[in-house]
C-alpha positions in Angstrom: 36.3 69.5 84.8 38.1 67.6 87.6 41.7 67.9 88.4 42.7 64.8 86.5 40.9 65.9 83.3 42.6 69.2 83.5 46.1 67.7 84.0 45.2 65.4 81.0 44.4 68.5 78.8 47.6 70.3 79.8 49.5 67.1 78.9 48.0 67.2 75.4 48.6 70.8 75.0 52.2 70.4 76.1 53.0 67.8 73.4 51.1 69.7 70.8 53.3 72.8 71.4 56.4 70.6 71.3 55.3 69.1 68.1 54.6 72.5 66.5 58.0 73.7 67.8 59.5 70.6 66.2 58.0 71.5 62.9 59.4 75.0 63.2 62.8 73.5 63.9 62.6 71.6 60.7 61.6 74.8 58.8 64.7 76.4 60.1 66.8 73.4 59.2 65.4 73.6 55.7 66.3 77.2 55.5 69.9 76.8 56.5 70.4 73.9 54.0 69.0 76.1 51.3 71.3 78.9 52.3 74.3 76.7 52.1 73.4 75.5 48.7 72.5 78.9 47.3 75.4 80.9 48.6 77.7 78.8 46.5 78.5 80.6 43.3 76.3 83.5 44.1 78.1 86.8 43.7 76.8 89.9 45.7 74.5 92.1 43.7 76.5 95.1 42.2 76.0 97.7 39.6 78.7 100.0 38.0 79.3 103.3 39.6 77.2 106.1 38.3 77.8 109.9 38.4 74.0 110.5 38.4 73.0 111.9 41.7 69.1 112.0 42.0 67.6 114.1 44.9 67.8 112.1 48.1 66.0 112.9 51.3 67.6 111.5 54.5 65.2 111.2 57.4 66.5 110.8 61.0 63.6 110.1 63.5 64.4 110.9 67.1 62.7 110.7 70.4 64.8 111.4 73.5 68.1 110.2 72.1 70.5 112.4 74.1 73.4 110.0 73.9 73.4 109.3 70.2 71.6 112.3 68.5 74.8 114.3 67.8 76.5 111.1 66.4 73.8 110.2 63.9 73.5 113.9 62.8 77.2 114.0 62.2 77.2 110.7 60.4 74.5 111.5 57.9 76.1 114.9 57.2 79.2 113.0 56.0 77.3 111.0 53.3 79.2 111.3 49.9 76.6 112.8 47.7 76.1 116.0 45.7 75.4 118.7 48.3 72.8 120.2 46.0 71.0 116.8 45.7 71.1 115.8 49.4 68.5 117.0 51.9 68.5 115.9 55.6 65.5 116.0 58.0 66.0 115.5 61.6 62.4 114.4 62.8 62.7 115.4 66.4 59.8 114.5 68.7 61.9 114.7 71.8 60.8 116.1 75.1 64.2 116.2 77.0 67.6 117.7 76.5 67.9 116.0 73.1 66.2 119.0 71.6 69.1 121.4 72.6 71.7 118.7 71.3 69.9 118.6 68.0 69.7 122.3 67.7 73.4 122.8 68.3 74.3 120.1 65.8 72.0 121.2 63.1 73.0 124.9 63.4 76.7 124.0 63.1 76.1 122.0 60.0 74.0 124.6 58.4 76.7 127.1 58.9 79.1 124.7 57.0 76.7 124.6 54.1 74.9 121.3 54.8 71.3 121.2 53.7 69.9 120.0 57.0 66.9 121.1 59.1 64.8 120.1 62.0 61.2 119.2 62.1 59.1 119.2 65.3 55.5 118.3 65.6 55.0 119.0 69.2 53.4 115.6 69.8 54.1 111.9 69.0 50.9 111.0 67.1 51.5 108.0 64.9 54.9 107.7 66.5 57.7 106.9 64.0 55.3 106.3 61.1 53.7 109.6 61.9 57.0 111.5 62.0 58.2 109.9 58.7 54.9 110.7 57.0 55.1 114.4 58.3 58.6 114.7 57.0 57.6 113.7 53.5 55.1 116.6 53.2 58.1 118.9 53.6 60.1 117.5 50.7 59.5 116.5 47.1 62.6 114.2 46.9 62.0 110.9 44.9 64.2 108.8 47.2 64.2 108.6 50.9 66.9 107.2 53.0 66.0 106.4 56.7 68.4 105.9 59.7 67.4 105.4 63.3 69.4 107.2 66.0 71.5 104.2 66.9 73.0 103.7 63.3 76.2 105.1 61.7 76.0 105.0 58.0 79.4 105.1 56.3 80.1 108.0 53.8 79.7 105.8 50.8 76.3 104.4 51.7 74.4 106.2 49.0 77.0 105.5 46.4 76.5 101.7 47.1 72.7 101.8 47.2 71.4 104.3 44.7 72.5 102.5 41.5 70.0 99.8 42.2 67.1 102.2 41.6 68.0 102.2 37.9 65.6 99.2 37.9 62.3 101.0 37.8 60.6 98.1 39.7 62.8 98.4 42.8 60.7 100.0 45.6 63.3 99.8 48.4 66.9 98.7 49.1 67.9 97.3 52.4 71.4 97.0 53.8 72.6 94.6 56.5 72.9 95.7 60.2 76.3 95.4 61.8 76.8 95.7 65.6 79.1 98.2 67.4 78.7 96.5 70.9 78.3 92.9 70.0 81.2 91.9 72.5 79.9 93.9 75.4 78.0 91.1 77.2 76.2 87.8 76.9 73.1 89.6 76.1 74.5 91.6 73.2 76.4 88.4 71.8 73.1 86.5 71.8 71.2 89.3 70.0 74.0 89.5 67.4 73.5 85.8 66.7 69.8 86.1 66.2 69.9 89.3 64.1 72.8 88.1 62.0 70.9 85.0 61.0 67.8 87.1 60.3 69.9 89.1 57.7 72.4 86.5 56.6 70.0 83.7 56.1 66.3 84.9 56.0 66.7 88.2 54.1 69.4 86.6 51.8 67.0 83.8 50.8 64.0 86.0 50.5 65.8 88.3 48.1 67.4 85.6 46.0 64.2 83.5 45.8 61.9 86.4 45.0 60.0 86.2 48.2 58.3 88.9 50.3 61.3 90.7 51.9 60.7 93.3 54.7 62.3 96.8 55.0 63.9 96.7 58.5 63.0 100.2 59.4 66.5 101.8 59.0 69.7 101.5 57.0 67.7 101.5 53.7 66.4 103.7 50.9 62.7 103.9 49.7 61.5 105.1 46.3 59.0 107.8 47.1 56.5 106.5 44.5 56.6 103.0 46.1 55.6 104.4 49.5 52.8 106.5 48.1 51.4 103.9 45.8 51.3 101.4 48.7 49.3 103.8 50.8 52.0 105.6 52.8 53.2 105.2 56.3 50.6 103.8 58.7 50.6 103.7 62.4 47.8 100.9 62.8 50.7 98.4 63.6 53.7 99.0 65.7 56.0 97.7 63.0 55.2 100.3 60.3 58.3 99.2 58.3 57.1 95.5 57.9 53.6 96.4 57.2 54.6 99.0 54.5 57.0 96.5 52.9 54.3 93.9 52.4 51.8 96.4 51.1 54.5 97.5 48.5 55.0 93.9 47.4 51.3 93.6 46.9 51.4 96.5 44.6 54.0 94.8 42.5 57.2 96.6 43.8 60.5 94.6 44.3 63.3 95.0 46.8 67.0 94.6 46.9 69.0 93.2 49.8 72.7 94.1 50.1 74.3 91.4 52.3 77.7 92.8 52.0 76.8 96.4 52.8 77.2 96.7 56.6 75.8 99.6 58.6 77.0 99.7 62.2 74.3 99.8 64.9 73.8 99.6 68.6 72.2 96.6 70.3 70.0 97.0 73.5 72.2 96.5 76.6 69.5 95.7 79.2 67.1 92.9 79.4 64.2 95.4 79.9 65.1 97.2 76.7 65.4 93.9 74.8 62.0 92.8 76.1 60.3 95.9 75.0 61.9 95.7 71.5 61.0 92.0 71.0 57.5 92.5 72.4 56.9 95.3 69.9 58.2 93.4 67.0 56.1 90.4 67.8 53.1 92.5 68.4 53.5 94.3 65.1 54.1 91.2 63.1 50.8 89.7 64.4 49.1 92.9 63.6 50.5 92.9 60.1 49.4 89.2 59.7 45.8 90.1 60.7 45.8 93.0 58.3 47.5 91.7 55.2 47.5 87.8 55.2 44.1 87.6 53.6 45.2 89.9 50.8 48.4 88.0 50.4 46.6 84.7 50.0 44.1 86.3 47.5 47.0 87.9 45.5 48.6 86.4 42.4 51.8 85.6 44.3 53.0 82.0 43.9 52.5 79.4 46.6 56.1 79.7 47.9 55.8 83.5 48.3 52.5 83.1 50.2 53.7 80.3 52.5 57.0 82.1 53.4 55.1 85.4 54.0 52.8 83.5 56.4 55.7 81.9 58.2 57.4 85.3 58.3 54.5 87.1 59.9 53.4 84.2 62.2 57.0 83.2 63.2 56.8 85.0 66.5 54.1 82.5 67.7 57.1 80.3 68.4 57.4 82.5 71.6 53.9 81.4 72.6 54.7 77.8 72.0 57.8 78.2 74.3 55.7 79.7 77.0 53.1 77.0 76.7 55.8 74.2 76.8 57.1 75.8 80.1 53.7 76.3 81.7 52.5 72.7 80.9 55.8 70.9 81.5 55.1 70.0 85.2 51.6 68.9 84.6 52.8 66.7 81.7 55.3 65.0 84.0 52.7 64.5 86.7 50.4 62.9 84.1 53.0 60.2 83.6 54.4 59.7 87.0 53.5 56.0 87.1 55.5 55.4 83.9 59.2 54.5 84.2 61.6 57.4 84.3 63.4 56.6 81.0 60.2 55.7 79.1 59.1 59.2 79.8 61.9 60.5 77.6 60.9 58.5 74.5 58.6 61.2 73.3 60.5 64.3 74.7 63.9 63.6 73.2 62.9 63.3 69.6 60.6 66.5 69.8 63.4 68.3 71.8 65.8 67.5 69.0 63.6 69.0 66.4 62.5 72.0 68.5 65.8 73.0 70.0 68.8 71.3 68.6 67.8 72.1 64.9 67.4 75.7 65.8 70.8 75.6 67.5 72.2 73.9 64.4 70.7 76.6 62.3 72.5 79.4 64.2 75.7 77.5 64.6 76.1 76.9 60.9 75.4 80.5 60.1 77.9 81.8 62.7 80.6 79.3 61.5 80.1 79.6 57.8 78.6 83.0 57.3 80.5 85.0 60.0 83.6 82.9 60.3 83.3 82.6 64.1 85.3 80.0 66.0 83.5 76.9 67.4 84.5 77.9 70.9 83.0 81.4 70.7 79.8 80.1 69.1 79.2 77.3 71.7 79.8 79.7 74.5 77.0 82.0 73.3 74.6 79.2 72.1 74.9 77.6 75.5 72.7 80.3 76.9 70.4 80.7 73.8 67.7 78.2 74.8 67.6 79.6 78.4 67.5 83.2 77.0 64.6 82.2 74.8 62.6 80.7 77.6 63.3 83.7 79.9 61.8 86.3 77.5 59.2 84.2 76.0 56.4 85.2 78.5 57.0 88.9 77.8 57.0 88.4 74.1 53.8 86.4 74.4 52.0 89.3 76.0 52.9 91.3 72.9 51.5 88.7 70.6 48.3 88.6 72.6 48.0 92.4 72.4 48.6 92.1 68.7 45.7 89.7 68.4 43.4 91.9 70.4 43.8 95.2 68.5 45.7 97.4 66.1 48.0 100.3 66.9 49.4 100.8 70.4 52.2 102.8 72.0 55.5 102.7 70.2 58.0 102.0 73.0 61.4 103.0 71.7 64.6 101.2 72.5 67.0 103.4 74.5 70.5 103.8 73.2 73.7 104.9 75.1 76.2 105.5 72.4 79.6 106.0 74.0 78.2 107.1 77.3 79.2 105.4 80.5 77.3 102.2 81.0 75.7 103.5 84.2 73.9 106.1 82.1 71.6 103.4 80.6 69.6 103.3 83.8 68.6 106.9 83.3 66.1 105.5 80.7 65.2 102.4 82.9 62.2 102.3 85.2 62.2 98.9 86.8 58.8 97.7 87.9 58.5 95.5 91.0 55.7 93.6 89.4 58.0 92.4 86.6 60.5 91.3 89.2 57.9 89.3 91.1 56.6 87.7 88.0 60.1 86.5 87.1 60.7 85.1 90.6 57.4 83.2 90.5 58.3 81.7 87.1 61.8 80.8 88.4 60.3 79.1 91.4 57.7 77.2 89.3 60.4 76.1 86.8 62.2 74.2 89.7 59.3 71.9 90.2 60.1 69.7 87.0 63.8 69.6 88.2 62.6 68.4 91.6 60.3 65.8 89.9 63.3 64.4 87.9 65.4 64.1 91.0 62.7 62.4 93.0 62.1 59.9 90.1 65.9 59.4 89.7 65.7 60.6 86.0 69.0 62.2 86.1 69.4 62.3 82.3 66.6 64.7 82.1 68.0 67.2 84.6 70.2 69.1 82.2 67.2 69.5 79.8 64.8 70.6 82.5 67.4 72.9 84.0 67.1 75.2 80.9 63.9 76.6 82.3 65.1 77.8 85.7 68.3 79.0 84.1 66.3 81.2 81.8 64.3 82.9 84.5 67.3 83.2 86.8 69.0 85.2 84.1 66.0 87.4 83.8 65.6 87.7 87.6 69.3 88.6 88.2 69.2 91.1 85.3 66.2 92.8 86.7 67.6 92.9 90.2 70.7 94.7 88.7 68.4 97.1 86.9 66.4 97.8 90.0 69.6 98.5 92.1 70.9 100.9 89.4 67.6 102.6 89.0 67.6 103.3 92.8 71.1 104.5 92.6 70.4 106.9 89.8 67.3 108.2 91.4 69.2 108.8 94.7 72.1 110.4 92.7 69.7 112.6 90.8 67.9 113.8 94.0 71.2 114.6 95.7 72.3 116.6 92.7 
């Protein structure tokens, strides 16, 4: 294949990726319009208070969570439930000082009469799924509440959730995540926008339209028989919560989503931590798609359920499309260098509107209507959202490719800092020079389309093209900061 043919192929791939992203933008636009229509007149699900207190097991999986371990243990001990019917397991796979913190907290609560104990396996086989499954073998409780280390359930959580299990078809109940550190930085504000829309729009629609709704891994309660009938916790994907949810649906179980029950949580505070999290979620969703989509399409579920489940599991492929758009943008411009500068935009602008502006509109409407945010605060955050998406897309794409290649994998946890000093987050961070170099190379490459537009006097295209270098500049600067603090922490530790 000669150079001209290669550039032509990249040109075709570029516009195919943009077209697919445009279709995804239309899908999101349809979702937000459905949400606007359905939320009118819909009252939140509620059931009358019941004095019945079935036996509930609370599981708290931990791995090296020194900054938040004491906080979550204290929070679950305050749950308003009959002491005789509440059992708390701290599933501690830690290998650092978290173990001593857990022991102190558990021992103090035991002396106060709380039914709490620690389970340690001495290994991380199966990671979180393995820990949860191991904990179930030590209890016969018919209901199991799960809280990750960075969550703080309020005392009335079980009182709000458990009445819904009066319906024998309900396999799990999921609460909505709230965010303790949303206002800390541009990074946490963007994450809050993304996750709030996931809960407020996606989970809301899936629940009220009877679609496949996923358990989000924490801040929810499972019926034990639903877990067991679906085959139990499995570690052959790195999103064990998503995969078990879909298996439960295939077994006929239903779920309840409580949009108005907020459970405070902590967002990742470094780009590195966020990349690991997003990469794991993307990898796990693709693994779940490979494993379960054939069964979903063979099931008796209706067409809308099957289609939405497919979009749900394959939605992360949008990160691949973003990466392809970036990598093929410059060849696509070179292919049409003889065309007039403004004619070049006749295809890009409509596709860009569908691919980007519809997504931004989706988030803007939810933030404005669903979270009552001011237009100014929304626009300040949404300004960086496209650049942020471009910046992390290559890393998430690697996760998707790993998910296509095989099942299982290492569960890379997301570090939490609780109320610790911000500098302590770098104790968990190990900056790799390779990542820094890759981001610098991407940044340099992303400047080529901008230079092309300047040379061809296509000034109207520069703001659009500048999104790409801005995204990688954000990643590069964040990782420079991480590298600096990592070196500082290492030198401080050695001097101590």
